[in-house]
CHARMM internal coordinates of N, CA and C (Angstrom, degrees):
IC EDIT
DIST 1 N 1 CA 1.4241
DIST 1 CA 1 C 1.5230
ANGL 1 N 1 CA 1 C 109.93
DIST 1 C 2 N 1.3145
ANGL 1 CA 1 C 2 N 117.22
DIHE 1 N 1 CA 1 C 2 N 132.73
DIST 2 N 2 CA 1.4266
ANGL 1 C 2 N 2 CA 124.06
DIHE 1 CA 1 C 2 N 2 CA -178.20
DIST 2 CA 2 C 1.5187
ANGL 2 N 2 CA 2 C 109.17
DIHE 1 C 2 N 2 CA 2 C -122.10
DIST 2 C 3 N 1.3106
ANGL 2 CA 2 C 3 N 117.33
DIHE 2 N 2 CA 2 C 3 N 125.96
DIST 3 N 3 CA 1.4644
ANGL 2 C 3 N 3 CA 122.25
DIHE 2 CA 2 C 3 N 3 CA -179.97
DIST 3 CA 3 C 1.5016
ANGL 3 N 3 CA 3 C 112.03
DIHE 2 C 3 N 3 CA 3 C -120.81
DIST 3 C 4 N 1.2802
ANGL 3 CA 3 C 4 N 116.58
DIHE 3 N 3 CA 3 C 4 N 150.09
DIST 4 N 4 CA 1.4648
ANGL 3 C 4 N 4 CA 123.56
DIHE 3 CA 3 C 4 N 4 CA 167.89
DIST 4 CA 4 C 1.5415
ANGL 4 N 4 CA 4 C 105.61
DIHE 3 C 4 N 4 CA 4 C -99.90
DIST 4 C 5 N 1.3123
ANGL 4 CA 4 C 5 N 116.06
DIHE 4 N 4 CA 4 C 5 N 140.52
DIST 5 N 5 CA 1.4640
ANGL 4 C 5 N 5 CA 120.76
DIHE 4 CA 4 C 5 N 5 CA 178.59
DIST 5 CA 5 C 1.4972
ANGL 5 N 5 CA 5 C 109.57
DIHE 4 C 5 N 5 CA 5 C -125.49
DIST 5 C 6 N 1.3226
ANGL 5 CA 5 C 6 N 116.42
DIHE 5 N 5 CA 5 C 6 N 124.55
DIST 6 N 6 CA 1.4525
ANGL 5 C 6 N 6 CA 122.04
DIHE 5 CA 5 C 6 N 6 CA 172.72
DIST 6 CA 6 C 1.5278
ANGL 6 N 6 CA 6 C 107.11
DIHE 5 C 6 N 6 CA 6 C -86.26
DIST 6 C 7 N 1.3135
ANGL 6 CA 6 C 7 N 116.62
DIHE 6 N 6 CA 6 C 7 N 108.75
DIST 7 N 7 CA 1.4585
ANGL 6 C 7 N 7 CA 119.32
DIHE 6 CA 6 C 7 N 7 CA -174.04
DIST 7 CA 7 C 1.5253
ANGL 7 N 7 CA 7 C 112.89
DIHE 6 C 7 N 7 CA 7 C -69.55
DIST 7 C 8 N 1.3323
ANGL 7 CA 7 C 8 N 116.38
DIHE 7 N 7 CA 7 C 8 N -22.03
DIST 8 N 8 CA 1.4665
ANGL 7 C 8 N 8 CA 117.53
DIHE 7 CA 7 C 8 N 8 CA 177.97
DIST 8 CA 8 C 1.5194
ANGL 8 N 8 CA 8 C 112.16
DIHE 7 C 8 N 8 CA 8 C -71.91
DIST 8 C 9 N 1.3260
ANGL 8 CA 8 C 9 N 116.61
DIHE 8 N 8 CA 8 C 9 N -43.38
DIST 9 N 9 CA 1.4596
ANGL 8 C 9 N 9 CA 120.59
DIHE 8 CA 8 C 9 N 9 CA -177.07
DIST 9 CA 9 C 1.5352
ANGL 9 N 9 CA 9 C 114.02
DIHE 8 C 9 N 9 CA 9 C -101.02
DIST 9 C 10 N 1.3319
ANGL 9 CA 9 C 10 N 116.14
DIHE 9 N 9 CA 9 C 10 N -18.23
DIST 10 N 10 CA 1.4551
ANGL 9 C 10 N 10 CA 119.07
DIHE 9 CA 9 C 10 N 10 CA -177.77
DIST 10 CA 10 C 1.5227
ANGL 10 N 10 CA 10 C 113.01
DIHE 9 C 10 N 10 CA 10 C 83.59
DIST 10 C 11 N 1.3410
ANGL 10 CA 10 C 11 N 117.31
DIHE 10 N 10 CA 10 C 11 N -0.33
DIST 11 N 11 CA 1.4709
ANGL 10 C 11 N 11 CA 120.38
DIHE 10 CA 10 C 11 N 11 CA -179.53
DIST 11 CA 11 C 1.5065
ANGL 11 N 11 CA 11 C 110.57
DIHE 10 C 11 N 11 CA 11 C -70.07
DIST 11 C 12 N 1.3464
ANGL 11 CA 11 C 12 N 115.22
DIHE 11 N 11 CA 11 C 12 N 137.98
DIST 12 N 12 CA 1.4489
ANGL 11 C 12 N 12 CA 122.52
DIHE 11 CA 11 C 12 N 12 CA 175.21
DIST 12 CA 12 C 1.5087
ANGL 12 N 12 CA 12 C 110.46
DIHE 11 C 12 N 12 CA 12 C -113.34
DIST 12 C 13 N 1.2964
ANGL 12 CA 12 C 13 N 115.68
DIHE 12 N 12 CA 12 C 13 N 144.99
DIST 13 N 13 CA 1.4752
ANGL 12 C 13 N 13 CA 120.15
DIHE 12 CA 12 C 13 N 13 CA 178.68
DIST 13 CA 13 C 1.5106
ANGL 13 N 13 CA 13 C 107.28
DIHE 12 C 13 N 13 CA 13 C -138.28
DIST 13 C 14 N 1.3127
ANGL 13 CA 13 C 14 N 116.67
DIHE 13 N 13 CA 13 C 14 N 126.69
DIST 14 N 14 CA 1.4379
ANGL 13 C 14 N 14 CA 123.31
DIHE 13 CA 13 C 14 N 14 CA 178.33
DIST 14 CA 14 C 1.5114
ANGL 14 N 14 CA 14 C 111.28
DIHE 13 C 14 N 14 CA 14 C -77.19
DIST 14 C 15 N 1.3521
ANGL 14 CA 14 C 15 N 118.22
DIHE 14 N 14 CA 14 C 15 N 133.13
DIST 15 N 15 CA 1.4573
ANGL 14 C 15 N 15 CA 120.14
DIHE 14 CA 14 C 15 N 15 CA -177.02
DIST 15 CA 15 C 1.5327
ANGL 15 N 15 CA 15 C 111.45
DIHE 14 C 15 N 15 CA 15 C -125.09
DIST 15 C 16 N 1.3372
ANGL 15 CA 15 C 16 N 116.09
DIHE 15 N 15 CA 15 C 16 N 20.01
DIST 16 N 16 CA 1.4654
ANGL 15 C 16 N 16 CA 120.37
DIHE 15 CA 15 C 16 N 16 CA 173.83
DIST 16 CA 16 C 1.4796
ANGL 16 N 16 CA 16 C 111.00
DIHE 15 C 16 N 16 CA 16 C -120.67
DIST 16 C 17 N 1.3306
ANGL 16 CA 16 C 17 N 117.00
DIHE 16 N 16 CA 16 C 17 N 155.24
DIST 17 N 17 CA 1.4416
ANGL 16 C 17 N 17 CA 122.66
DIHE 16 CA 16 C 17 N 17 CA 179.35
DIST 17 CA 17 C 1.5477
ANGL 17 N 17 CA 17 C 109.28
DIHE 16 C 17 N 17 CA 17 C -97.64
DIST 17 C 18 N 1.3162
ANGL 17 CA 17 C 18 N 116.17
DIHE 17 N 17 CA 17 C 18 N 147.22
DIST 18 N 18 CA 1.4598
ANGL 17 C 18 N 18 CA 120.41
DIHE 17 CA 17 C 18 N 18 CA 169.88
DIST 18 CA 18 C 1.5162
ANGL 18 N 18 CA 18 C 106.49
DIHE 17 C 18 N 18 CA 18 C -85.11
DIST 18 C 19 N 1.3117
ANGL 18 CA 18 C 19 N 118.27
DIHE 18 N 18 CA 18 C 19 N 113.83
DIST 19 N 19 CA 1.4469
ANGL 18 C 19 N 19 CA 121.71
DIHE 18 CA 18 C 19 N 19 CA -176.25
DIST 19 CA 19 C 1.5081
ANGL 19 N 19 CA 19 C 111.60
DIHE 18 C 19 N 19 CA 19 C -118.78
DIST 19 C 20 N 1.2998
ANGL 19 CA 19 C 20 N 120.07
DIHE 19 N 19 CA 19 C 20 N 5.96
DIST 20 N 20 CA 1.4362
ANGL 19 C 20 N 20 CA 121.44
DIHE 19 CA 19 C 20 N 20 CA 178.26
DIST 20 CA 20 C 1.5175
ANGL 20 N 20 CA 20 C 114.19
DIHE 19 C 20 N 20 CA 20 C 96.28
DIST 20 C 21 N 1.3084
ANGL 20 CA 20 C 21 N 116.73
DIHE 20 N 20 CA 20 C 21 N 159.14
DIST 21 N 21 CA 1.4439
ANGL 20 C 21 N 21 CA 122.07
DIHE 20 CA 20 C 21 N 21 CA -175.02
DIST 21 CA 21 C 1.5234
ANGL 21 N 21 CA 21 C 112.85
DIHE 20 C 21 N 21 CA 21 C -63.06
DIST 21 C 22 N 1.3206
ANGL 21 CA 21 C 22 N 117.70
DIHE 21 N 21 CA 21 C 22 N -36.20
DIST 22 N 22 CA 1.4509
ANGL 21 C 22 N 22 CA 122.14
DIHE 21 CA 21 C 22 N 22 CA -174.29
DIST 22 CA 22 C 1.5366
ANGL 22 N 22 CA 22 C 114.28
DIHE 21 C 22 N 22 CA 22 C -88.98
DIST 22 C 23 N 1.2935
ANGL 22 CA 22 C 23 N 116.21
DIHE 22 N 22 CA 22 C 23 N 2.56
DIST 23 N 23 CA 1.4817
ANGL 22 C 23 N 23 CA 118.65
DIHE 22 CA 22 C 23 N 23 CA -175.05
DIST 23 CA 23 C 1.5314
ANGL 23 N 23 CA 23 C 109.92
DIHE 22 C 23 N 23 CA 23 C -70.26
DIST 23 C 24 N 1.2929
ANGL 23 CA 23 C 24 N 114.43
DIHE 23 N 23 CA 23 C 24 N 152.90
DIST 24 N 24 CA 1.4662
ANGL 23 C 24 N 24 CA 122.67
DIHE 23 CA 23 C 24 N 24 CA 177.44
DIST 24 CA 24 C 1.5262
ANGL 24 N 24 CA 24 C 109.15
DIHE 23 C 24 N 24 CA 24 C -126.62
DIST 24 C 25 N 1.2799
ANGL 24 CA 24 C 25 N 117.47
DIHE 24 N 24 CA 24 C 25 N 157.15
DIST 25 N 25 CA 1.4622
ANGL 24 C 25 N 25 CA 120.67
DIHE 24 CA 24 C 25 N 25 CA 177.70
DIST 25 CA 25 C 1.5089
ANGL 25 N 25 CA 25 C 112.54
DIHE 24 C 25 N 25 CA 25 C 90.90
DIST 25 C 26 N 1.2774
ANGL 25 CA 25 C 26 N 115.52
DIHE 25 N 25 CA 25 C 26 N -174.99
DIST 26 N 26 CA 1.4640
ANGL 25 C 26 N 26 CA 125.09
DIHE 25 CA 25 C 26 N 26 CA -175.46
DIST 26 CA 26 C 1.5269
ANGL 26 N 26 CA 26 C 111.14
DIHE 25 C 26 N 26 CA 26 C -65.77
DIST 26 C 27 N 1.2973
ANGL 26 CA 26 C 27 N 115.60
DIHE 26 N 26 CA 26 C 27 N 134.49
DIST 27 N 27 CA 1.4854
ANGL 26 C 27 N 27 CA 119.89
DIHE 26 CA 26 C 27 N 27 CA 177.49
DIST 27 CA 27 C 1.5431
ANGL 27 N 27 CA 27 C 110.51
DIHE 26 C 27 N 27 CA 27 C -107.49
DIST 27 C 28 N 1.3125
ANGL 27 CA 27 C 28 N 116.57
DIHE 27 N 27 CA 27 C 28 N 8.00
DIST 28 N 28 CA 1.4575
ANGL 27 C 28 N 28 CA 120.11
DIHE 27 CA 27 C 28 N 28 CA -179.23
DIST 28 CA 28 C 1.5244
ANGL 28 N 28 CA 28 C 110.48
DIHE 27 C 28 N 28 CA 28 C -62.02
DIST 28 C 29 N 1.3329
ANGL 28 CA 28 C 29 N 116.50
DIHE 28 N 28 CA 28 C 29 N 131.39
DIST 29 N 29 CA 1.4443
ANGL 28 C 29 N 29 CA 120.93
DIHE 28 CA 28 C 29 N 29 CA 175.43
DIST 29 CA 29 C 1.5190
ANGL 29 N 29 CA 29 C 107.79
DIHE 28 C 29 N 29 CA 29 C -92.66
DIST 29 C 30 N 1.3331
ANGL 29 CA 29 C 30 N 115.69
DIHE 29 N 29 CA 29 C 30 N 95.56
DIST 30 N 30 CA 1.4784
ANGL 29 C 30 N 30 CA 119.56
DIHE 29 CA 29 C 30 N 30 CA -173.44
DIST 30 CA 30 C 1.5132
ANGL 30 N 30 CA 30 C 110.53
DIHE 29 C 30 N 30 CA 30 C -63.73
DIST 30 C 31 N 1.3062
ANGL 30 CA 30 C 31 N 119.37
DIHE 30 N 30 CA 30 C 31 N -33.15
DIST 31 N 31 CA 1.4842
ANGL 30 C 31 N 31 CA 122.61
DIHE 30 CA 30 C 31 N 31 CA 178.09
DIST 31 CA 31 C 1.5246
ANGL 31 N 31 CA 31 C 108.35
DIHE 30 C 31 N 31 CA 31 C -63.10
DIST 31 C 32 N 1.3303
ANGL 31 CA 31 C 32 N 116.28
DIHE 31 N 31 CA 31 C 32 N -43.34
DIST 32 N 32 CA 1.4489
ANGL 31 C 32 N 32 CA 119.27
DIHE 31 CA 31 C 32 N 32 CA 177.70
DIST 32 CA 32 C 1.5043
ANGL 32 N 32 CA 32 C 113.74
DIHE 31 C 32 N 32 CA 32 C -63.60
DIST 32 C 33 N 1.3158
ANGL 32 CA 32 C 33 N 116.79
DIHE 32 N 32 CA 32 C 33 N -37.54
DIST 33 N 33 CA 1.4538
ANGL 32 C 33 N 33 CA 121.37
DIHE 32 CA 32 C 33 N 33 CA 177.43
DIST 33 CA 33 C 1.5126
ANGL 33 N 33 CA 33 C 111.12
DIHE 32 C 33 N 33 CA 33 C -67.25
DIST 33 C 34 N 1.2968
ANGL 33 CA 33 C 34 N 118.43
DIHE 33 N 33 CA 33 C 34 N -42.40
DIST 34 N 34 CA 1.4393
ANGL 33 C 34 N 34 CA 122.44
DIHE 33 CA 33 C 34 N 34 CA 176.99
DIST 34 CA 34 C 1.5492
ANGL 34 N 34 CA 34 C 111.30
DIHE 33 C 34 N 34 CA 34 C -62.61
DIST 34 C 35 N 1.3129
ANGL 34 CA 34 C 35 N 115.03
DIHE 34 N 34 CA 34 C 35 N -43.43
DIST 35 N 35 CA 1.4905
ANGL 34 C 35 N 35 CA 120.12
DIHE 34 CA 34 C 35 N 35 CA 179.47
DIST 35 CA 35 C 1.5214
ANGL 35 N 35 CA 35 C 111.80
DIHE 34 C 35 N 35 CA 35 C -58.84
DIST 35 C 36 N 1.3177
ANGL 35 CA 35 C 36 N 117.35
DIHE 35 N 35 CA 35 C 36 N -29.09
DIST 36 N 36 CA 1.4746
ANGL 35 C 36 N 36 CA 121.12
DIHE 35 CA 35 C 36 N 36 CA -177.83
DIST 36 CA 36 C 1.5209
ANGL 36 N 36 CA 36 C 113.27
DIHE 35 C 36 N 36 CA 36 C -90.68
DIST 36 C 37 N 1.2820
ANGL 36 CA 36 C 37 N 119.03
DIHE 36 N 36 CA 36 C 37 N -5.42
DIST 37 N 37 CA 1.4471
ANGL 36 C 37 N 37 CA 121.66
DIHE 36 CA 36 C 37 N 37 CA -177.38
DIST 37 CA 37 C 1.5096
ANGL 37 N 37 CA 37 C 112.46
DIHE 36 C 37 N 37 CA 37 C -59.86
DIST 37 C 38 N 1.3291
ANGL 37 CA 37 C 38 N 118.13
DIHE 37 N 37 CA 37 C 38 N -26.29
DIST 38 N 38 CA 1.4663
ANGL 37 C 38 N 38 CA 120.60
DIHE 37 CA 37 C 38 N 38 CA 179.31
DIST 38 CA 38 C 1.5198
ANGL 38 N 38 CA 38 C 112.21
DIHE 37 C 38 N 38 CA 38 C -63.73
DIST 38 C 39 N 1.3333
ANGL 38 CA 38 C 39 N 116.03
DIHE 38 N 38 CA 38 C 39 N -29.04
DIST 39 N 39 CA 1.4906
ANGL 38 C 39 N 39 CA 118.09
DIHE 38 CA 38 C 39 N 39 CA 175.97
DIST 39 CA 39 C 1.5210
ANGL 39 N 39 CA 39 C 112.72
DIHE 38 C 39 N 39 CA 39 C -67.19
DIST 39 C 40 N 1.3219
ANGL 39 CA 39 C 40 N 115.36
DIHE 39 N 39 CA 39 C 40 N -35.82
DIST 40 N 40 CA 1.4644
ANGL 39 C 40 N 40 CA 119.22
DIHE 39 CA 39 C 40 N 40 CA 178.14
DIST 40 CA 40 C 1.5359
ANGL 40 N 40 CA 40 C 108.40
DIHE 39 C 40 N 40 CA 40 C -68.89
DIST 40 C 41 N 1.3695
ANGL 40 CA 40 C 41 N 116.51
DIHE 40 N 40 CA 40 C 41 N -43.57
DIST 41 N 41 CA 1.4529
ANGL 40 C 41 N 41 CA 120.52
DIHE 40 CA 40 C 41 N 41 CA 178.63
DIST 41 CA 41 C 1.5509
ANGL 41 N 41 CA 41 C 110.63
DIHE 40 C 41 N 41 CA 41 C -59.18
DIST 41 C 42 N 1.3300
ANGL 41 CA 41 C 42 N 116.05
DIHE 41 N 41 CA 41 C 42 N -44.42
DIST 42 N 42 CA 1.4477
ANGL 41 C 42 N 42 CA 120.80
DIHE 41 CA 41 C 42 N 42 CA -179.28
DIST 42 CA 42 C 1.5400
ANGL 42 N 42 CA 42 C 111.69
DIHE 41 C 42 N 42 CA 42 C -63.48
DIST 42 C 43 N 1.3142
ANGL 42 CA 42 C 43 N 116.59
DIHE 42 N 42 CA 42 C 43 N -40.46
DIST 43 N 43 CA 1.4883
ANGL 42 C 43 N 43 CA 119.58
DIHE 42 CA 42 C 43 N 43 CA 177.15
DIST 43 CA 43 C 1.5311
ANGL 43 N 43 CA 43 C 110.49
DIHE 42 C 43 N 43 CA 43 C -63.40
DIST 43 C 44 N 1.2796
ANGL 43 CA 43 C 44 N 117.48
DIHE 43 N 43 CA 43 C 44 N -41.80
DIST 44 N 44 CA 1.4734
ANGL 43 C 44 N 44 CA 120.41
DIHE 43 CA 43 C 44 N 44 CA 176.53
DIST 44 CA 44 C 1.5004
ANGL 44 N 44 CA 44 C 111.02
DIHE 43 C 44 N 44 CA 44 C -62.31
DIST 44 C 45 N 1.3202
ANGL 44 CA 44 C 45 N 117.22
DIHE 44 N 44 CA 44 C 45 N -45.23
DIST 45 N 45 CA 1.4634
ANGL 44 C 45 N 45 CA 121.76
DIHE 44 CA 44 C 45 N 45 CA 176.86
DIST 45 CA 45 C 1.5273
ANGL 45 N 45 CA 45 C 113.87
DIHE 44 C 45 N 45 CA 45 C -60.42
DIST 45 C 46 N 1.3294
ANGL 45 CA 45 C 46 N 115.72
DIHE 45 N 45 CA 45 C 46 N -34.61
DIST 46 N 46 CA 1.4583
ANGL 45 C 46 N 46 CA 122.23
DIHE 45 CA 45 C 46 N 46 CA 178.02
DIST 46 CA 46 C 1.5138
ANGL 46 N 46 CA 46 C 113.93
DIHE 45 C 46 N 46 CA 46 C -78.29
DIST 46 C 47 N 1.3362
ANGL 46 CA 46 C 47 N 115.30
DIHE 46 N 46 CA 46 C 47 N -3.05
DIST 47 N 47 CA 1.4611
ANGL 46 C 47 N 47 CA 122.57
DIHE 46 CA 46 C 47 N 47 CA 179.25
DIST 47 CA 47 C 1.5165
ANGL 47 N 47 CA 47 C 113.49
DIHE 46 C 47 N 47 CA 47 C 56.25
DIST 47 C 48 N 1.3328
ANGL 47 CA 47 C 48 N 115.90
DIHE 47 N 47 CA 47 C 48 N 47.58
DIST 48 N 48 CA 1.4634
ANGL 47 C 48 N 48 CA 120.05
DIHE 47 CA 47 C 48 N 48 CA 176.90
DIST 48 CA 48 C 1.4982
ANGL 48 N 48 CA 48 C 108.84
DIHE 47 C 48 N 48 CA 48 C -64.09
DIST 48 C 49 N 1.3334
ANGL 48 CA 48 C 49 N 114.90
DIHE 48 N 48 CA 48 C 49 N 160.66
DIST 49 N 49 CA 1.4871
ANGL 48 C 49 N 49 CA 120.85
DIHE 48 CA 48 C 49 N 49 CA -175.66
DIST 49 CA 49 C 1.5189
ANGL 49 N 49 CA 49 C 112.20
DIHE 48 C 49 N 49 CA 49 C -78.40
DIST 49 C 50 N 1.3274
ANGL 49 CA 49 C 50 N 118.36
DIHE 49 N 49 CA 49 C 50 N -28.11
DIST 50 N 50 CA 1.4421
ANGL 49 C 50 N 50 CA 120.07
DIHE 49 CA 49 C 50 N 50 CA -175.80
DIST 50 CA 50 C 1.5440
ANGL 50 N 50 CA 50 C 110.54
DIHE 49 C 50 N 50 CA 50 C -151.17
DIST 50 C 51 N 1.3331
ANGL 50 CA 50 C 51 N 115.63
DIHE 50 N 50 CA 50 C 51 N 133.86
DIST 51 N 51 CA 1.4435
ANGL 50 C 51 N 51 CA 121.46
DIHE 50 CA 50 C 51 N 51 CA 173.55
DIST 51 CA 51 C 1.5166
ANGL 51 N 51 CA 51 C 105.49
DIHE 50 C 51 N 51 CA 51 C -127.40
DIST 51 C 52 N 1.3512
ANGL 51 CA 51 C 52 N 116.80
DIHE 51 N 51 CA 51 C 52 N 127.65
DIST 52 N 52 CA 1.4642
ANGL 51 C 52 N 52 CA 121.11
DIHE 51 CA 51 C 52 N 52 CA 177.42
DIST 52 CA 52 C 1.5005
ANGL 52 N 52 CA 52 C 106.88
DIHE 51 C 52 N 52 CA 52 C -112.80
DIST 52 C 53 N 1.3290
ANGL 52 CA 52 C 53 N 116.51
DIHE 52 N 52 CA 52 C 53 N 123.11
DIST 53 N 53 CA 1.4092
ANGL 52 C 53 N 53 CA 121.58
DIHE 52 CA 52 C 53 N 53 CA 179.71
DIST 53 CA 53 C 1.5343
ANGL 53 N 53 CA 53 C 109.82
DIHE 52 C 53 N 53 CA 53 C -127.44
DIST 53 C 54 N 1.3232
ANGL 53 CA 53 C 54 N 116.49
DIHE 53 N 53 CA 53 C 54 N 119.38
DIST 54 N 54 CA 1.4383
ANGL 53 C 54 N 54 CA 120.99
DIHE 53 CA 53 C 54 N 54 CA 177.26
DIST 54 CA 54 C 1.5341
ANGL 54 N 54 CA 54 C 110.31
DIHE 53 C 54 N 54 CA 54 C -72.51
DIST 54 C 55 N 1.2783
ANGL 54 CA 54 C 55 N 115.34
DIHE 54 N 54 CA 54 C 55 N 153.49
DIST 55 N 55 CA 1.4760
ANGL 54 C 55 N 55 CA 119.60
DIHE 54 CA 54 C 55 N 55 CA 176.95
DIST 55 CA 55 C 1.5055
ANGL 55 N 55 CA 55 C 111.07
DIHE 54 C 55 N 55 CA 55 C -79.59
DIST 55 C 56 N 1.3478
ANGL 55 CA 55 C 56 N 116.47
DIHE 55 N 55 CA 55 C 56 N 145.43
DIST 56 N 56 CA 1.4492
ANGL 55 C 56 N 56 CA 120.46
DIHE 55 CA 55 C 56 N 56 CA 178.81
DIST 56 CA 56 C 1.4919
ANGL 56 N 56 CA 56 C 112.06
DIHE 55 C 56 N 56 CA 56 C -122.39
DIST 56 C 57 N 1.3318
ANGL 56 CA 56 C 57 N 118.13
DIHE 56 N 56 CA 56 C 57 N 26.63
DIST 57 N 57 CA 1.4572
ANGL 56 C 57 N 57 CA 122.56
DIHE 56 CA 56 C 57 N 57 CA 173.66
DIST 57 CA 57 C 1.5267
ANGL 57 N 57 CA 57 C 114.52
DIHE 56 C 57 N 57 CA 57 C 59.53
DIST 57 C 58 N 1.3103
ANGL 57 CA 57 C 58 N 115.34
DIHE 57 N 57 CA 57 C 58 N -121.74
DIST 58 N 58 CA 1.4559
ANGL 57 C 58 N 58 CA 122.20
DIHE 57 CA 57 C 58 N 58 CA -174.53
DIST 58 CA 58 C 1.5319
ANGL 58 N 58 CA 58 C 111.49
DIHE 57 C 58 N 58 CA 58 C -61.27
DIST 58 C 59 N 1.3255
ANGL 58 CA 58 C 59 N 118.98
DIHE 58 N 58 CA 58 C 59 N -38.15
DIST 59 N 59 CA 1.4755
ANGL 58 C 59 N 59 CA 120.46
DIHE 58 CA 58 C 59 N 59 CA -179.60
DIST 59 CA 59 C 1.4859
ANGL 59 N 59 CA 59 C 111.04
DIHE 58 C 59 N 59 CA 59 C -63.19
DIST 59 C 60 N 1.3340
ANGL 59 CA 59 C 60 N 117.88
DIHE 59 N 59 CA 59 C 60 N -40.70
DIST 60 N 60 CA 1.4348
ANGL 59 C 60 N 60 CA 122.08
DIHE 59 CA 59 C 60 N 60 CA 179.52
DIST 60 CA 60 C 1.4928
ANGL 60 N 60 CA 60 C 111.73
DIHE 59 C 60 N 60 CA 60 C -68.35
DIST 60 C 61 N 1.3372
ANGL 60 CA 60 C 61 N 117.09
DIHE 60 N 60 CA 60 C 61 N -40.79
DIST 61 N 61 CA 1.4891
ANGL 60 C 61 N 61 CA 121.52
DIHE 60 CA 60 C 61 N 61 CA -177.56
DIST 61 CA 61 C 1.5258
ANGL 61 N 61 CA 61 C 110.72
DIHE 60 C 61 N 61 CA 61 C -67.94
DIST 61 C 62 N 1.3495
ANGL 61 CA 61 C 62 N 117.50
DIHE 61 N 61 CA 61 C 62 N -36.54
DIST 62 N 62 CA 1.4555
ANGL 61 C 62 N 62 CA 120.87
DIHE 61 CA 61 C 62 N 62 CA -176.40
DIST 62 CA 62 C 1.5269
ANGL 62 N 62 CA 62 C 110.79
DIHE 61 C 62 N 62 CA 62 C -68.01
DIST 62 C 63 N 1.3039
ANGL 62 CA 62 C 63 N 117.62
DIHE 62 N 62 CA 62 C 63 N -29.61
DIST 63 N 63 CA 1.4739
ANGL 62 C 63 N 63 CA 121.76
DIHE 62 CA 62 C 63 N 63 CA -178.66
DIST 63 CA 63 C 1.5234
ANGL 63 N 63 CA 63 C 112.60
DIHE 62 C 63 N 63 CA 63 C -83.32
DIST 63 C 64 N 1.3199
ANGL 63 CA 63 C 64 N 115.96
DIHE 63 N 63 CA 63 C 64 N -23.49
DIST 64 N 64 CA 1.4249
ANGL 63 C 64 N 64 CA 121.53
DIHE 63 CA 63 C 64 N 64 CA -169.18
DIST 64 CA 64 C 1.4347
ANGL 64 N 64 CA 64 C 120.60
DIHE 63 C 64 N 64 CA 64 C -83.22
END
COOR INIT
IC SEED 1 N 1 CA 1 C
IC BUILD
């Protein structure tokens, strides 16, 4: 399970899918990641001092 945490508010959001024990491949929930992008935009707009964003491989490259 992979979560994003907004340190200002303490809100957590899960960004992985439950695909079962035998599943293979990426479990990233791209829709969940996209839905949370507004939090990143809001943080940038609020001019926070630091934003840490982990890389998500193919999902990140496709959007960029």
